[in-house]
Full PDB file with SEQRES, HELIX, SHEET, SSBOND, CRYST1, ORIGX, SCALE, CONECT and MASTER records, all heavy atoms in Angstrom:
SEQRES   1 A   38  MET TRP ARG ARG LEU HIS GLN ALA VAL LEU ASP GLU LEU          
SEQRES   2 A   38  GLY ALA ARG GLY GLU VAL ASP TRP THR SER ALA ILE VAL          
SEQRES   3 A   38  ASP ALA ALA SER VAL ARG ALA LYS LYS GLY ASP ARG              
HELIX    1 AA1 TRP A    2  ARG A   16  1                                  15    
CRYST1    1.000    1.000    1.000  90.00  90.00  90.00 P 1           1          
ORIGX1      1.000000  0.000000  0.000000        0.00000                         
ORIGX2      0.000000  1.000000  0.000000        0.00000                         
ORIGX3      0.000000  0.000000  1.000000        0.00000                         
SCALE1      1.000000  0.000000  0.000000        0.00000                         
SCALE2      0.000000  1.000000  0.000000        0.00000                         
SCALE3      0.000000  0.000000  1.000000        0.00000                         
ATOM      1  N   MET A   1     -27.949   1.036  18.910  1.00  0.00           N  
ATOM      2  CA  MET A   1     -28.356   0.783  20.293  1.00  0.00           C  
ATOM      3  C   MET A   1     -28.453   2.132  21.072  1.00  0.00           C  
ATOM      4  O   MET A   1     -29.370   2.282  21.783  1.00  0.00           O  
ATOM      5  CB  MET A   1     -27.360  -0.163  20.912  1.00  0.00           C  
ATOM      6  CG  MET A   1     -27.738  -0.347  22.440  1.00  0.00           C  
ATOM      7  SD  MET A   1     -26.547  -1.377  23.251  1.00  0.00           S  
ATOM      8  CE  MET A   1     -25.669  -0.143  24.199  1.00  0.00           C  
ATOM      9  N   TRP A   2     -27.460   2.986  20.920  1.00  0.00           N  
ATOM     10  CA  TRP A   2     -27.454   4.210  21.759  1.00  0.00           C  
ATOM     11  C   TRP A   2     -28.669   5.068  21.370  1.00  0.00           C  
ATOM     12  O   TRP A   2     -29.181   5.792  22.216  1.00  0.00           O  
ATOM     13  CB  TRP A   2     -26.151   4.980  21.495  1.00  0.00           C  
ATOM     14  CG  TRP A   2     -25.026   4.245  22.142  1.00  0.00           C  
ATOM     15  CD1 TRP A   2     -23.999   3.689  21.559  1.00  0.00           C  
ATOM     16  CD2 TRP A   2     -24.787   4.020  23.549  1.00  0.00           C  
ATOM     17  NE1 TRP A   2     -23.102   3.103  22.499  1.00  0.00           N  
ATOM     18  CE2 TRP A   2     -23.624   3.278  23.675  1.00  0.00           C  
ATOM     19  CE3 TRP A   2     -25.498   4.334  24.710  1.00  0.00           C  
ATOM     20  CZ2 TRP A   2     -23.130   2.880  24.946  1.00  0.00           C  
ATOM     21  CZ3 TRP A   2     -25.074   3.886  25.960  1.00  0.00           C  
ATOM     22  CH2 TRP A   2     -23.898   3.176  26.073  1.00  0.00           C  
ATOM     23  N   ARG A   3     -28.935   5.131  20.032  1.00  0.00           N  
ATOM     24  CA  ARG A   3     -30.129   5.949  19.636  1.00  0.00           C  
ATOM     25  C   ARG A   3     -31.391   5.485  20.270  1.00  0.00           C  
ATOM     26  O   ARG A   3     -32.228   6.236  20.779  1.00  0.00           O  
ATOM     27  CB  ARG A   3     -30.197   5.963  18.162  1.00  0.00           C  
ATOM     28  CG  ARG A   3     -31.257   6.897  17.582  1.00  0.00           C  
ATOM     29  CD  ARG A   3     -31.299   6.827  16.094  1.00  0.00           C  
ATOM     30  NE  ARG A   3     -32.011   7.983  15.624  1.00  0.00           N  
ATOM     31  CZ  ARG A   3     -31.975   8.459  14.429  1.00  0.00           C  
ATOM     32  NH1 ARG A   3     -31.185   7.955  13.553  1.00  0.00           N  
ATOM     33  NH2 ARG A   3     -32.705   9.472  14.098  1.00  0.00           N  
ATOM     34  N   ARG A   4     -31.619   4.166  20.340  1.00  0.00           N  
ATOM     35  CA  ARG A   4     -32.811   3.573  20.964  1.00  0.00           C  
ATOM     36  C   ARG A   4     -32.879   3.849  22.437  1.00  0.00           C  
ATOM     37  O   ARG A   4     -33.861   4.143  23.057  1.00  0.00           O  
ATOM     38  CB  ARG A   4     -32.952   2.101  20.697  1.00  0.00           C  
ATOM     39  CG  ARG A   4     -33.213   1.788  19.220  1.00  0.00           C  
ATOM     40  CD  ARG A   4     -33.427   0.316  19.083  1.00  0.00           C  
ATOM     41  NE  ARG A   4     -32.258  -0.353  19.657  1.00  0.00           N  
ATOM     42  CZ  ARG A   4     -31.821  -1.521  19.344  1.00  0.00           C  
ATOM     43  NH1 ARG A   4     -32.464  -2.227  18.455  1.00  0.00           N  
ATOM     44  NH2 ARG A   4     -30.718  -2.011  19.847  1.00  0.00           N  
ATOM     45  N   LEU A   5     -31.658   3.703  23.127  1.00  0.00           N  
ATOM     46  CA  LEU A   5     -31.594   3.991  24.565  1.00  0.00           C  
ATOM     47  C   LEU A   5     -31.871   5.455  24.836  1.00  0.00           C  
ATOM     48  O   LEU A   5     -32.650   5.767  25.789  1.00  0.00           O  
ATOM     49  CB  LEU A   5     -30.154   3.633  25.050  1.00  0.00           C  
ATOM     50  CG  LEU A   5     -29.904   3.858  26.576  1.00  0.00           C  
ATOM     51  CD1 LEU A   5     -30.930   3.085  27.374  1.00  0.00           C  
ATOM     52  CD2 LEU A   5     -28.534   3.521  26.896  1.00  0.00           C  
ATOM     53  N   HIS A   6     -31.318   6.331  24.032  1.00  0.00           N  
ATOM     54  CA  HIS A   6     -31.537   7.754  24.228  1.00  0.00           C  
ATOM     55  C   HIS A   6     -33.045   8.077  24.098  1.00  0.00           C  
ATOM     56  O   HIS A   6     -33.612   8.798  24.870  1.00  0.00           O  
ATOM     57  CB  HIS A   6     -30.696   8.581  23.213  1.00  0.00           C  
ATOM     58  CG  HIS A   6     -30.807  10.003  23.375  1.00  0.00           C  
ATOM     59  ND1 HIS A   6     -31.256  10.843  22.351  1.00  0.00           N  
ATOM     60  CD2 HIS A   6     -30.602  10.792  24.454  1.00  0.00           C  
ATOM     61  CE1 HIS A   6     -31.210  12.085  22.804  1.00  0.00           C  
ATOM     62  NE2 HIS A   6     -30.792  12.135  24.073  1.00  0.00           N  
ATOM     63  N   GLN A   7     -33.677   7.483  23.059  1.00  0.00           N  
ATOM     64  CA  GLN A   7     -35.069   7.738  22.812  1.00  0.00           C  
ATOM     65  C   GLN A   7     -35.929   7.173  23.942  1.00  0.00           C  
ATOM     66  O   GLN A   7     -36.928   7.784  24.407  1.00  0.00           O  
ATOM     67  CB  GLN A   7     -35.564   7.115  21.514  1.00  0.00           C  
ATOM     68  CG  GLN A   7     -36.945   7.448  21.126  1.00  0.00           C  
ATOM     69  CD  GLN A   7     -37.148   8.922  20.880  1.00  0.00           C  
ATOM     70  OE1 GLN A   7     -36.408   9.460  20.079  1.00  0.00           O  
ATOM     71  NE2 GLN A   7     -38.080   9.579  21.544  1.00  0.00           N  
ATOM     72  N   ALA A   8     -35.579   6.008  24.497  1.00  0.00           N  
ATOM     73  CA  ALA A   8     -36.275   5.384  25.618  1.00  0.00           C  
ATOM     74  C   ALA A   8     -36.220   6.325  26.854  1.00  0.00           C  
ATOM     75  O   ALA A   8     -37.222   6.509  27.569  1.00  0.00           O  
ATOM     76  CB  ALA A   8     -35.768   4.036  25.942  1.00  0.00           C  
ATOM     77  N   VAL A   9     -35.008   6.846  27.123  1.00  0.00           N  
ATOM     78  CA  VAL A   9     -34.813   7.728  28.289  1.00  0.00           C  
ATOM     79  C   VAL A   9     -35.690   9.008  28.068  1.00  0.00           C  
ATOM     80  O   VAL A   9     -36.383   9.415  29.009  1.00  0.00           O  
ATOM     81  CB  VAL A   9     -33.381   8.108  28.515  1.00  0.00           C  
ATOM     82  CG1 VAL A   9     -33.151   9.214  29.517  1.00  0.00           C  
ATOM     83  CG2 VAL A   9     -32.601   6.897  28.959  1.00  0.00           C  
ATOM     84  N   LEU A  10     -35.633   9.603  26.871  1.00  0.00           N  
ATOM     85  CA  LEU A  10     -36.454  10.786  26.640  1.00  0.00           C  
ATOM     86  C   LEU A  10     -37.941  10.516  26.755  1.00  0.00           C  
ATOM     87  O   LEU A  10     -38.719  11.291  27.359  1.00  0.00           O  
ATOM     88  CB  LEU A  10     -36.156  11.330  25.258  1.00  0.00           C  
ATOM     89  CG  LEU A  10     -34.837  12.088  25.094  1.00  0.00           C  
ATOM     90  CD1 LEU A  10     -34.672  12.488  23.640  1.00  0.00           C  
ATOM     91  CD2 LEU A  10     -34.673  13.229  26.032  1.00  0.00           C  
ATOM     92  N   ASP A  11     -38.345   9.376  26.219  1.00  0.00           N  
ATOM     93  CA  ASP A  11     -39.791   8.971  26.359  1.00  0.00           C  
ATOM     94  C   ASP A  11     -40.202   8.837  27.849  1.00  0.00           C  
ATOM     95  O   ASP A  11     -41.294   9.328  28.260  1.00  0.00           O  
ATOM     96  CB  ASP A  11     -40.101   7.695  25.655  1.00  0.00           C  
ATOM     97  CG  ASP A  11     -40.001   7.844  24.147  1.00  0.00           C  
ATOM     98  OD1 ASP A  11     -40.006   8.942  23.647  1.00  0.00           O  
ATOM     99  OD2 ASP A  11     -39.911   6.825  23.494  1.00  0.00           O  
ATOM    100  N   GLU A  12     -39.357   8.227  28.647  1.00  0.00           N  
ATOM    101  CA  GLU A  12     -39.686   8.034  30.041  1.00  0.00           C  
ATOM    102  C   GLU A  12     -39.705   9.321  30.784  1.00  0.00           C  
ATOM    103  O   GLU A  12     -40.673   9.581  31.548  1.00  0.00           O  
ATOM    104  CB  GLU A  12     -38.673   7.055  30.704  1.00  0.00           C  
ATOM    105  CG  GLU A  12     -38.910   6.778  32.169  1.00  0.00           C  
ATOM    106  CD  GLU A  12     -40.206   6.072  32.495  1.00  0.00           C  
ATOM    107  OE1 GLU A  12     -40.622   5.307  31.608  1.00  0.00           O  
ATOM    108  OE2 GLU A  12     -40.672   6.250  33.603  1.00  0.00           O  
ATOM    109  N   LEU A  13     -38.708  10.183  30.595  1.00  0.00           N  
ATOM    110  CA  LEU A  13     -38.700  11.498  31.243  1.00  0.00           C  
ATOM    111  C   LEU A  13     -39.849  12.364  30.811  1.00  0.00           C  
ATOM    112  O   LEU A  13     -40.467  13.096  31.616  1.00  0.00           O  
ATOM    113  CB  LEU A  13     -37.342  12.184  31.063  1.00  0.00           C  
ATOM    114  CG  LEU A  13     -36.136  11.508  31.700  1.00  0.00           C  
ATOM    115  CD1 LEU A  13     -34.891  12.227  31.216  1.00  0.00           C  
ATOM    116  CD2 LEU A  13     -36.287  11.553  33.232  1.00  0.00           C  
ATOM    117  N   GLY A  14     -40.160  12.291  29.506  1.00  0.00           N  
ATOM    118  CA  GLY A  14     -41.341  13.069  29.006  1.00  0.00           C  
ATOM    119  C   GLY A  14     -42.638  12.643  29.606  1.00  0.00           C  
ATOM    120  O   GLY A  14     -43.451  13.435  29.906  1.00  0.00           O  
ATOM    121  N   ALA A  15     -42.806  11.297  29.802  1.00  0.00           N  
ATOM    122  CA  ALA A  15     -43.987  10.789  30.425  1.00  0.00           C  
ATOM    123  C   ALA A  15     -44.174  11.211  31.863  1.00  0.00           C  
ATOM    124  O   ALA A  15     -45.306  11.464  32.335  1.00  0.00           O  
ATOM    125  CB  ALA A  15     -44.066   9.233  30.316  1.00  0.00           C  
ATOM    126  N   ARG A  16     -43.057  11.446  32.525  1.00  0.00           N  
ATOM    127  CA  ARG A  16     -43.078  11.894  33.852  1.00  0.00           C  
ATOM    128  C   ARG A  16     -43.169  13.488  33.964  1.00  0.00           C  
ATOM    129  O   ARG A  16     -43.217  13.982  35.086  1.00  0.00           O  
ATOM    130  CB  ARG A  16     -41.801  11.497  34.575  1.00  0.00           C  
ATOM    131  CG  ARG A  16     -41.636  10.047  34.751  1.00  0.00           C  
ATOM    132  CD  ARG A  16     -40.282   9.756  35.491  1.00  0.00           C  
ATOM    133  NE  ARG A  16     -40.057   8.331  35.504  1.00  0.00           N  
ATOM    134  CZ  ARG A  16     -38.962   7.834  36.161  1.00  0.00           C  
ATOM    135  NH1 ARG A  16     -38.192   8.633  36.840  1.00  0.00           N  
ATOM    136  NH2 ARG A  16     -38.723   6.537  36.147  1.00  0.00           N  
ATOM    137  N   GLY A  17     -43.058  14.129  32.832  1.00  0.00           N  
ATOM    138  CA  GLY A  17     -43.107  15.572  32.847  1.00  0.00           C  
ATOM    139  C   GLY A  17     -41.798  16.160  33.347  1.00  0.00           C  
ATOM    140  O   GLY A  17     -41.771  17.306  33.823  1.00  0.00           O  
ATOM    141  N   GLU A  18     -40.691  15.460  33.176  1.00  0.00           N  
ATOM    142  CA  GLU A  18     -39.398  15.925  33.701  1.00  0.00           C  
ATOM    143  C   GLU A  18     -38.473  16.457  32.618  1.00  0.00           C  
ATOM    144  O   GLU A  18     -37.270  16.668  32.907  1.00  0.00           O  
ATOM    145  CB  GLU A  18     -38.709  14.755  34.447  1.00  0.00           C  
ATOM    146  CG  GLU A  18     -39.508  14.323  35.635  1.00  0.00           C  
ATOM    147  CD  GLU A  18     -38.789  13.171  36.417  1.00  0.00           C  
ATOM    148  OE1 GLU A  18     -37.625  12.955  36.181  1.00  0.00           O  
ATOM    149  OE2 GLU A  18     -39.493  12.524  37.272  1.00  0.00           O  
ATOM    150  N   VAL A  19     -38.948  16.692  31.416  1.00  0.00           N  
ATOM    151  CA  VAL A  19     -38.124  17.217  30.311  1.00  0.00           C  
ATOM    152  C   VAL A  19     -38.599  18.597  30.113  1.00  0.00           C  
ATOM    153  O   VAL A  19     -39.775  18.943  29.898  1.00  0.00           O  
ATOM    154  CB  VAL A  19     -38.294  16.403  29.018  1.00  0.00           C  
ATOM    155  CG1 VAL A  19     -37.523  17.085  27.907  1.00  0.00           C  
ATOM    156  CG2 VAL A  19     -37.857  14.950  29.229  1.00  0.00           C  
ATOM    157  N   ASP A  20     -37.596  19.551  30.180  1.00  0.00           N  
ATOM    158  CA  ASP A  20     -37.933  20.983  29.974  1.00  0.00           C  
ATOM    159  C   ASP A  20     -37.419  21.303  28.540  1.00  0.00           C  
ATOM    160  O   ASP A  20     -36.171  21.491  28.353  1.00  0.00           O  
ATOM    161  CB  ASP A  20     -37.269  21.805  31.046  1.00  0.00           C  
ATOM    162  CG  ASP A  20     -37.495  23.334  30.813  1.00  0.00           C  
ATOM    163  OD1 ASP A  20     -38.237  23.734  29.917  1.00  0.00           O  
ATOM    164  OD2 ASP A  20     -36.855  24.075  31.593  1.00  0.00           O  
ATOM    165  N   TRP A  21     -38.263  21.508  27.596  1.00  0.00           N  
ATOM    166  CA  TRP A  21     -37.890  21.821  26.201  1.00  0.00           C  
ATOM    167  C   TRP A  21     -37.806  23.283  25.930  1.00  0.00           C  
ATOM    168  O   TRP A  21     -37.706  23.681  24.758  1.00  0.00           O  
ATOM    169  CB  TRP A  21     -38.862  21.121  25.247  1.00  0.00           C  
ATOM    170  CG  TRP A  21     -38.781  19.696  25.264  1.00  0.00           C  
ATOM    171  CD1 TRP A  21     -39.773  18.859  25.736  1.00  0.00           C  
ATOM    172  CD2 TRP A  21     -37.760  18.818  24.780  1.00  0.00           C  
ATOM    173  NE1 TRP A  21     -39.352  17.520  25.619  1.00  0.00           N  
ATOM    174  CE2 TRP A  21     -38.166  17.460  25.031  1.00  0.00           C  
ATOM    175  CE3 TRP A  21     -36.562  19.061  24.147  1.00  0.00           C  
ATOM    176  CZ2 TRP A  21     -37.343  16.382  24.681  1.00  0.00           C  
ATOM    177  CZ3 TRP A  21     -35.755  17.911  23.811  1.00  0.00           C  
ATOM    178  CH2 TRP A  21     -36.175  16.682  24.048  1.00  0.00           C  
ATOM    179  N   THR A  22     -37.767  24.138  26.984  1.00  0.00           N  
ATOM    180  CA  THR A  22     -37.726  25.605  26.732  1.00  0.00           C  
ATOM    181  C   THR A  22     -36.377  26.042  26.351  1.00  0.00           C  
ATOM    182  O   THR A  22     -36.243  27.209  25.838  1.00  0.00           O  
ATOM    183  CB  THR A  22     -38.188  26.355  27.995  1.00  0.00           C  
ATOM    184  OG1 THR A  22     -37.388  26.057  29.094  1.00  0.00           O  
ATOM    185  CG2 THR A  22     -39.677  26.007  28.291  1.00  0.00           C  
ATOM    186  N   SER A  23     -35.347  25.278  26.594  1.00  0.00           N  
ATOM    187  CA  SER A  23     -34.025  25.606  26.138  1.00  0.00           C  
ATOM    188  C   SER A  23     -33.212  24.349  25.813  1.00  0.00           C  
ATOM    189  O   SER A  23     -33.600  23.281  26.195  1.00  0.00           O  
ATOM    190  CB  SER A  23     -33.244  26.363  27.162  1.00  0.00           C  
ATOM    191  OG  SER A  23     -33.087  25.584  28.371  1.00  0.00           O  
ATOM    192  N   ALA A  24     -32.206  24.549  24.939  1.00  0.00           N  
ATOM    193  CA  ALA A  24     -31.390  23.349  24.546  1.00  0.00           C  
ATOM    194  C   ALA A  24     -29.941  23.849  24.390  1.00  0.00           C  
ATOM    195  O   ALA A  24     -29.613  25.044  24.085  1.00  0.00           O  
ATOM    196  CB  ALA A  24     -31.867  22.819  23.280  1.00  0.00           C  
ATOM    197  N   ILE A  25     -29.031  22.967  24.631  1.00  0.00           N  
ATOM    198  CA  ILE A  25     -27.589  23.219  24.427  1.00  0.00           C  
ATOM    199  C   ILE A  25     -27.030  22.189  23.432  1.00  0.00           C  
ATOM    200  O   ILE A  25     -27.285  20.995  23.552  1.00  0.00           O  
ATOM    201  CB  ILE A  25     -26.804  23.118  25.773  1.00  0.00           C  
ATOM    202  CG1 ILE A  25     -27.322  24.145  26.736  1.00  0.00           C  
ATOM    203  CG2 ILE A  25     -25.336  23.274  25.517  1.00  0.00           C  
ATOM    204  CD1 ILE A  25     -26.789  23.992  28.082  1.00  0.00           C  
ATOM    205  N   VAL A  26     -26.331  22.690  22.457  1.00  0.00           N  
ATOM    206  CA  VAL A  26     -25.708  21.843  21.447  1.00  0.00           C  
ATOM    207  C   VAL A  26     -24.186  21.978  21.566  1.00  0.00           C  
ATOM    208  O   VAL A  26     -23.726  23.138  21.577  1.00  0.00           O  
ATOM    209  CB  VAL A  26     -26.195  22.140  20.054  1.00  0.00           C  
ATOM    210  CG1 VAL A  26     -25.446  21.353  19.001  1.00  0.00           C  
ATOM    211  CG2 VAL A  26     -27.711  22.029  19.964  1.00  0.00           C  
ATOM    212  N   ASP A  27     -23.503  20.904  21.647  1.00  0.00           N  
ATOM    213  CA  ASP A  27     -22.027  20.960  21.800  1.00  0.00           C  
ATOM    214  C   ASP A  27     -21.437  19.995  20.756  1.00  0.00           C  
ATOM    215  O   ASP A  27     -21.926  18.866  20.647  1.00  0.00           O  
ATOM    216  CB  ASP A  27     -21.619  20.562  23.202  1.00  0.00           C  
ATOM    217  CG  ASP A  27     -20.132  20.679  23.449  1.00  0.00           C  
ATOM    218  OD1 ASP A  27     -19.441  21.380  22.617  1.00  0.00           O  
ATOM    219  OD2 ASP A  27     -19.652  20.141  24.398  1.00  0.00           O  
ATOM    220  N   ALA A  28     -20.455  20.443  20.052  1.00  0.00           N  
ATOM    221  CA  ALA A  28     -19.839  19.596  19.068  1.00  0.00           C  
ATOM    222  C   ALA A  28     -18.372  19.992  18.858  1.00  0.00           C  
ATOM    223  O   ALA A  28     -18.018  21.136  19.137  1.00  0.00           O  
ATOM    224  CB  ALA A  28     -20.562  19.697  17.681  1.00  0.00           C  
ATOM    225  N   ALA A  29     -17.572  19.072  18.429  1.00  0.00           N  
ATOM    226  CA  ALA A  29     -16.169  19.347  18.173  1.00  0.00           C  
ATOM    227  C   ALA A  29     -15.756  18.616  16.915  1.00  0.00           C  
ATOM    228  O   ALA A  29     -16.220  17.520  16.650  1.00  0.00           O  
ATOM    229  CB  ALA A  29     -15.329  18.884  19.301  1.00  0.00           C  
ATOM    230  N   SER A  30     -14.935  19.234  16.130  1.00  0.00           N  
ATOM    231  CA  SER A  30     -14.430  18.617  14.949  1.00  0.00           C  
ATOM    232  C   SER A  30     -12.894  18.826  14.867  1.00  0.00           C  
ATOM    233  O   SER A  30     -12.449  19.909  14.954  1.00  0.00           O  
ATOM    234  CB  SER A  30     -15.037  19.307  13.730  1.00  0.00           C  
ATOM    235  OG  SER A  30     -14.573  18.695  12.530  1.00  0.00           O  
ATOM    236  N   VAL A  31     -12.188  17.663  14.774  1.00  0.00           N  
ATOM    237  CA  VAL A  31     -10.751  17.756  14.796  1.00  0.00           C  
ATOM    238  C   VAL A  31     -10.233  16.943  13.587  1.00  0.00           C  
ATOM    239  O   VAL A  31     -10.630  15.807  13.371  1.00  0.00           O  
ATOM    240  CB  VAL A  31     -10.156  17.146  16.082  1.00  0.00           C  
ATOM    241  CG1 VAL A  31      -8.680  17.183  16.060  1.00  0.00           C  
ATOM    242  CG2 VAL A  31     -10.711  17.927  17.322  1.00  0.00           C  
ATOM    243  N   ARG A  32      -9.378  17.553  12.785  1.00  0.00           N  
ATOM    244  CA  ARG A  32      -8.809  16.908  11.614  1.00  0.00           C  
ATOM    245  C   ARG A  32      -7.861  15.779  12.110  1.00  0.00           C  
ATOM    246  O   ARG A  32      -7.001  15.981  12.976  1.00  0.00           O  
ATOM    247  CB  ARG A  32      -8.090  17.869  10.755  1.00  0.00           C  
ATOM    248  CG  ARG A  32      -7.420  17.244   9.588  1.00  0.00           C  
ATOM    249  CD  ARG A  32      -6.710  18.293   8.679  1.00  0.00           C  
ATOM    250  NE  ARG A  32      -7.198  18.030   7.351  1.00  0.00           N  
ATOM    251  CZ  ARG A  32      -7.812  18.812   6.576  1.00  0.00           C  
ATOM    252  NH1 ARG A  32      -8.029  20.030   6.879  1.00  0.00           N  
ATOM    253  NH2 ARG A  32      -8.222  18.469   5.402  1.00  0.00           N  
ATOM    254  N   ALA A  33      -7.961  14.642  11.479  1.00  0.00           N  
ATOM    255  CA  ALA A  33      -7.040  13.503  11.807  1.00  0.00           C  
ATOM    256  C   ALA A  33      -5.671  13.768  11.304  1.00  0.00           C  
ATOM    257  O   ALA A  33      -5.460  14.349  10.225  1.00  0.00           O  
ATOM    258  CB  ALA A  33      -7.579  12.250  11.202  1.00  0.00           C  
ATOM    259  N   LYS A  34      -4.651  13.385  12.075  1.00  0.00           N  
ATOM    260  CA  LYS A  34      -3.246  13.555  11.666  1.00  0.00           C  
ATOM    261  C   LYS A  34      -2.866  12.420  10.686  1.00  0.00           C  
ATOM    262  O   LYS A  34      -3.347  11.299  10.814  1.00  0.00           O  
ATOM    263  CB  LYS A  34      -2.340  13.449  12.860  1.00  0.00           C  
ATOM    264  CG  LYS A  34      -2.043  14.675  13.495  1.00  0.00           C  
ATOM    265  CD  LYS A  34      -0.974  14.431  14.544  1.00  0.00           C  
ATOM    266  CE  LYS A  34      -0.235  15.720  14.877  1.00  0.00           C  
ATOM    267  NZ  LYS A  34       0.845  15.520  15.889  1.00  0.00           N  
ATOM    268  N   LYS A  35      -2.050  12.675   9.725  1.00  0.00           N  
ATOM    269  CA  LYS A  35      -1.584  11.620   8.826  1.00  0.00           C  
ATOM    270  C   LYS A  35      -0.294  11.051   9.436  1.00  0.00           C  
ATOM    271  O   LYS A  35       0.493  11.788   9.987  1.00  0.00           O  
ATOM    272  CB  LYS A  35      -1.316  12.239   7.401  1.00  0.00           C  
ATOM    273  CG  LYS A  35      -2.583  12.601   6.676  1.00  0.00           C  
ATOM    274  CD  LYS A  35      -2.257  13.101   5.340  1.00  0.00           C  
ATOM    275  CE  LYS A  35      -3.558  13.432   4.573  1.00  0.00           C  
ATOM    276  NZ  LYS A  35      -3.241  13.816   3.232  1.00  0.00           N  
ATOM    277  N   GLY A  36      -0.055   9.817   9.208  1.00  0.00           N  
ATOM    278  CA  GLY A  36       1.219   9.167   9.617  1.00  0.00           C  
ATOM    279  C   GLY A  36       1.176   8.693  11.088  1.00  0.00           C  
ATOM    280  O   GLY A  36       0.189   8.596  11.687  1.00  0.00           O  
ATOM    281  N   ASP A  37       2.390   8.567  11.639  1.00  0.00           N  
ATOM    282  CA  ASP A  37       2.522   8.107  12.988  1.00  0.00           C  
ATOM    283  C   ASP A  37       2.106   9.210  13.974  1.00  0.00           C  
ATOM    284  O   ASP A  37       2.159  10.383  13.664  1.00  0.00           O  
ATOM    285  CB  ASP A  37       4.008   7.723  13.297  1.00  0.00           C  
ATOM    286  CG  ASP A  37       4.392   6.515  12.558  1.00  0.00           C  
ATOM    287  OD1 ASP A  37       3.496   5.847  11.956  1.00  0.00           O  
ATOM    288  OD2 ASP A  37       5.631   6.199  12.526  1.00  0.00           O  
ATOM    289  N   ARG A  38       1.804   8.798  15.177  1.00  0.00           N  
ATOM    290  CA  ARG A  38       1.412   9.689  16.185  1.00  0.00           C  
ATOM    291  C   ARG A  38       2.628  10.320  16.868  1.00  0.00           C  
ATOM    292  O   ARG A  38       3.611   9.860  17.089  1.00  0.00           O  
ATOM    293  CB  ARG A  38       0.633   8.994  17.289  1.00  0.00           C  
ATOM    294  CG  ARG A  38      -0.734   8.492  16.846  1.00  0.00           C  
ATOM    295  CD  ARG A  38      -1.458   8.135  18.051  1.00  0.00           C  
ATOM    296  NE  ARG A  38      -2.053   6.824  17.820  1.00  0.00           N  
ATOM    297  CZ  ARG A  38      -2.950   6.310  18.576  1.00  0.00           C  
ATOM    298  NH1 ARG A  38      -3.367   6.877  19.625  1.00  0.00           N  
ATOM    299  NH2 ARG A  38      -3.522   5.189  18.362  1.00  0.00           N  
TER     300      ARG A  38                                                      
MASTER        0    0    0    1    0    0    0    6  299    1    0    3          
END                                                                             
């Protein structure tokens, strides 16, 4: 569902000319899960 919603928003903004593809930011985090109790 989220992928389709994201695509729909990008399509709508692109049709309006409101998406600037000259730059992009990628953010990610990776955290190892703890074993056992918290």
